[in-house]
Steps between C-alpha positions, in 0.01 A plus 500: 500500500775460758840398362702240697763414253673610175286241318181655640630845392568371145158352473334811643688719254382273210151525625546881494566456127877525519666284236776263612739700277405836672534338848839350406629844356391680822673224719822464304448140390365315208144422390572126527597538864171683579312233314670221718440697821131555408452123425684396808754292314785728623505432869776740587522865417803728544468760773532777238211364276284408795539838659431670165187303450361579839604869480340523139180362637505742783549792249181376316296519821500119552509431882827320602498307827808657645534755772756694306717467196841636630704437197776747392427643160845381389378138527198561272518477126564844362154507326328479838742725692440768248123457465445489877531882505282565199128570514294185433357442159125477539 
């Protein structure tokens, strides 16, 4: 699946059996925000959360429709910035 938006990333992560709470914790937001993003009822997403969702999807091997994700680690939630250097859990 090719990801084109934070919403697609959230849905794809859910399809990969990630709970909304787990996605939210990894992205530094609330479960209810992830739920609204997945349903499409929250039309705008902060840069930090949107970037974190796309980055998390990339970490899980989900193809993201961007040429690069040039985001300084300082802008990512700490949970993603730290885990980006760790070996993937498989």
